[in-house]
N, C-alpha and C positions, 0 to 999 in steps of 0.2 A: 095828514089828519091832525087836527088840533085837540089838545086836552084843555078843557075849560074848567077853571075852578072859581068859586065865588068866595073871595076873602082869604085872609092869611091862615085861618085854621084849616081850611081845605087844602091850601098849598102845603102846609106842614105835613099833611098825611101822604103827600106824594114823594117825600124825601126817599131817595134810593131807587126811584122807579125810572124805567125807560120812557122817554117822551115820544119816541118814534122817529120817523124819517120825513123830511120835507119833500116838496116837489122839486124837480130839477129846474134850475135857472140857467140861462145862456150867458156866457162870458164872451161877448162879442168884441171885435176890435174897436168898435165905436165906444163901448163901455170903458175899455182900457184907455182909449184916447181921452175920453171925458174925465176919467180919474186923473190922468196925467195933467190935464189942463187945471183941474181943481187943486192939485198938490204941487204943481211945478216940477214934477219928476218926469222928464221927457227922455229918459235913457233909451237908447236905440233898441234895446232888447224888448222893450214894450211897444214902441210907437213906429218903428221902421220895419214894416213887413219884409221888404226886400233884403235888407241887411240881416234881419233876424233869421231869415230862411237859411242863411249860411252860418248862423251862430250855433252855440252849443246845444240848443233845443230844437233846431230845425224850423222854428216858427216864433212869432212874437208870443210873449207870455204876460200874464196879468201880474201886476205888482202884488207882492205878498200882502201889503196893507189893503189892497183892493179886495183880495180874497177874504181877509179878516173882516173888513167892513161889511161884507155880505152876510156875515154871521147874524146880524140883527134882523134883516128881513126874513132870512131863513128860519131863525129861532121863533119869530112871531107866528109862524105857521104851526109850531109845535106846542106852544103853551100860551094860553090866554088867561090872564089873571084879572078877574073882574072884582068889583067891590073894594078897590083900593083907591087912594087919592092920587098917589104919585108912583111912577115907575122910573127907576134911575139905573143907567149903566154905571156900575161901580168900578169896573176895571177887569184886569186879567191876571191870573196867577202864572199861567204857562202858555206859550205859543210856539209851535214848530211848524215848518213848511216842508214836509218830506218830498213833495213832488210839485213841479211847476204846473200852472194851469195855462195851457196853450189857448190862444185866441180861437174862438169857435167851439170851445169845450162847454160842457154842461156840468154843473156842480149841484150838490145837495148836502143837507146837514142831517146827521144822525146825532140825537141828543139824549143825555141821561141827566136827571136831576139828582146830583150827587149828595147835596146837603142843603138843609134849610136851618139857618141860625137866627135867633132873636137878636135884634139891634134896637136901640132906642127908637120907639115909634113904629116899628115894623119888623121885617125880616130881610136877611140877606141870603140869596140862593147861590149855590155853586153849580154850574152846569158843565159837565164834560161833553165836549163837542168834537165831532169828526166831520170835516168837510170832504166829501168824496168827489172824485172825478169820474164821470161816466166812462166805463170801459177801462179805468185805470187800475193798476195793481197796488199803488200807494195812495194815501190820502193827500189832498192839497194842503190841509191844515189839521192839526190836532191842538186843541186848546181847552183851557179851563176859564170860563167866564163868570164874573160876579155881577149880580144885579140886586138892587134893593127895591122893596115894595113897602110903601107906607100906608098905614090905616087911615 
């Protein structure tokens, strides 16, 4: 479920609030292979299901950076900021990958709007995010993301 705000002033009022949980998305072997093709990272643990079955995780796993890149589509389900001219991914403060995402798994995002700070022409938000694995005991990723919204 998405929280929608209209403009920077409404966004500031959300500072410190929980944004909720996204829908589950599938991390298929096809998605992993496509990511490998896009990045040139064809390590066997990601793209060779037969060899990976005998590897440390018992199956192929998603690249950590693939899991991280899925933050954006998951996050857009949680917060919709309208009434701004530009939305920019500004970077990350922290990222950890406590558990691998096996091919065929489903993941979702739980987000919290930790902070909203003024920057020239707009605001910068800090989002605390946890990417969960369906049925998992540890998250796939724990991160702190920075985005900027300009008036």
